[in-house]
N, C-alpha and C positions, 0 to 999 in steps of 0.2 A: 171521419174519411178524409183522405187527402184531396184536396181540390185539383181539378184538371183544367188546364188551358190548352186549347186547340188552336195552333197557329197555321194559317193557310199560306203556304209557300207557292212556288211556281216551278214549273218544268225548265223555266229559262235560266234558273240558277246553274243548271248544268252546262249551258251554252250549246253550241252546234256540235253534235256528235254523229259519228258515222254508224255506230252500233247502238243497241238499246242501252240505256243507262240504269245502273242499280244504285240503291242508296249508299253503296260503299264507294261510288266513283266520285272523283275529284270535282268539286264545283268550279265553274269558269263563267261567272257573270258576263253578260255581253251587252248590257243597257243599264240605264240608271234604275229602270224598274226592277230588273233581276239583282242588281247590287242592294236595293232596298230589301227585297225578300230574303237575300242571303244574309244581310245584316240582322234582320229580325229572328232568323233561325239561330244565328249565333248569340244574339241578346237573350233569347228564350232560354238557352243552356246556361248562360251566366246567371240569369235569375234563379233557375232551378238549383244550382250549386250554392248560390248566396243564401237560399232559403233553407239550407241543409236538407234538401230534397223533401221539403214540407209541401211543395206543390209538384204536380205532375204535368209535364209539358209534351204535347204531341205535335210534331211538325209534319204537316201533310203537303207534299209536292204535287200540286194539281197539274195534270196535262190539259188538253183542250176540252174544257166544259162548255157545253152549249145548250140552248133550249128556248122555249117560247119566251117572248118578252126581252130577249137579248137585244141591245141596241147597235146601231151602225157605229163605226165601221167594221164591226165583227163579221166574219165570213157569211154565216147563214142569213142574217137580216139584209147584209149588203147584196147577196145574190137575189134574194127574194125581191127586194125593192127595184133592182135593176131589170129583172124579168117583168115585173108588174107595170113598171113605167117605160119599158122598151128602151132602156139605156145601155149604152156600151159598157162592157164588163172588162175592167182591167185589174189584173192581180200581179202581185210582185214575183211570187215564185210558185207557180201553179204545179210544178213537179215534185214539191215538197211533201213529205209523208208525215202524217199526224195521227195521234191516238184520240179520238173523239168520244167523250162521256156525256150522256144527257144529264141534265140538272136532277131530274127525279131520281135517277139511279145514284147520282152522287149524294142526295140528301138521305136516301135509303141507307147507303154505305155509312154515312156519318152517324146515323143512329146506332148501327151495329158497333161502331168505334166507341162511342159514348158508353155504351153498355158492355163493352169487353172487360172481362175481369182483370186479367194481368196486363195493365197498361204500360208496364215497363217494356214489354216487347214491342210496343207501338210508337217508340220514341221518335222515328223517322220512317215515313211510308210514301212510296209513289202511288199516286192515285190516277187510274185510267180505266179503259174498257178491256184492253188486250187486243182490240181490232185496229187494223191500220188502213187508212185511207190517204190518197194523194189529194191535194187541193183541187186538181183537175178532175178527179172522179166525182167529188161532191158537185162541181159545176156540171158535169155530163148528167148526173142524177136529176138535177133541177131542169137541165135542158130537155131531157126526156119528158118529165112530168109536165112541163108547159108546152110540149110538142113543137118546140121552136127549132130553129138551126142557127142558133147564135154562135158567134165565134168568140173565143177567148184570146185576149191580147195581154201580153206582159206590160206591166206598168213601168218597170225598170229592168235592167239586166242583172239584177241580183241573182246569185247563184242559188239553185234549189238546195234546200238542206233539210234535215229530218231531226225531230225531237221525239224520241220514242222511249217508253218506259219498260223496264223490266219489272214485272209484277209478281215475281216469285215469292218474295216475302208476304205481300198482301194475300195472295192466294193460300199460302201455307198457314197463316194465322187466322184468316176470317173465310168462313164458308159463304161466299157471296158471288153472284153473277149478275151482270147488267140484264135488265129485262127488256129495255127499249132498243130495238134494232136500228141500224141507220136509216133504213128506209122508213120506218115508223116516225123517227125523230124529225126527218126531212119534212114528212107530210104534216106532223104536228106543228112545226114552226111555220109553215106555209098557211095552214088553215088559220092559225092564230093571227098572223099578220093580215090575211084577207078579211077575216071578221072584225078585226080591230078597225080596219079601214072603213068598213060599212057599218061599224057599230052594231054588230049583231053577234055578240059572244054567246048567246043562248044555244047556238048550234053546236057549241063545243062542250066536251066533257071536262074541259079545264078552262075556266073562264079567267084565270089570272095566272101570271107566271108563278112557277113553283118557288116557294120561299122556305127559309128557315130562320127562326129568330134565335139570337144568342144574347143571353142575360148574364151579366157579371155583377157581383156585389162588389161595391167600391166604399172604401173607408172615407167618411166625410163627403 
């Protein structure tokens, strides 16, 4: 069998776009991080052709993955910590639109990709949920959940921007839908952080953050 390497890229490879981006769109890296992800994407293709296609490489461009156990300063743990400790909330671009996908849904999708028969069709894929939320909407959901009347303040005057995926290719190839709704994901993250704080994880049906192990054979 031809060995398969899955390379995890980022939506930031596309840069800031007004419309949804598809795998065919030009990449426009906007940071050192996105340049690195783009470089690895290109490098993986070089490795594939140098091996005379004796290895299969799939590049996944991940949009906003979130879930229990994520660390600050990511959005969800930052908001939870701010509400729990009654801190002021400062966000750079609260009007920005994002596609959020829970980590458990992503790992479920990853197993489908690993077991997909014709991996040539999966050479490059956008990965997301298909649902769109503004940063401000996520803040409001936590505000309602905590039953508080906190006000959101802009950290800087950075313009609101969107990074949204066109998932047509993913939906065409793989019969998969996310199972965890945004409301459930928000509550799961909150319960995880609260129970971690009081060291009472037995109350949860998920005691640890979702994980996946990746094992590679290496010569010598």
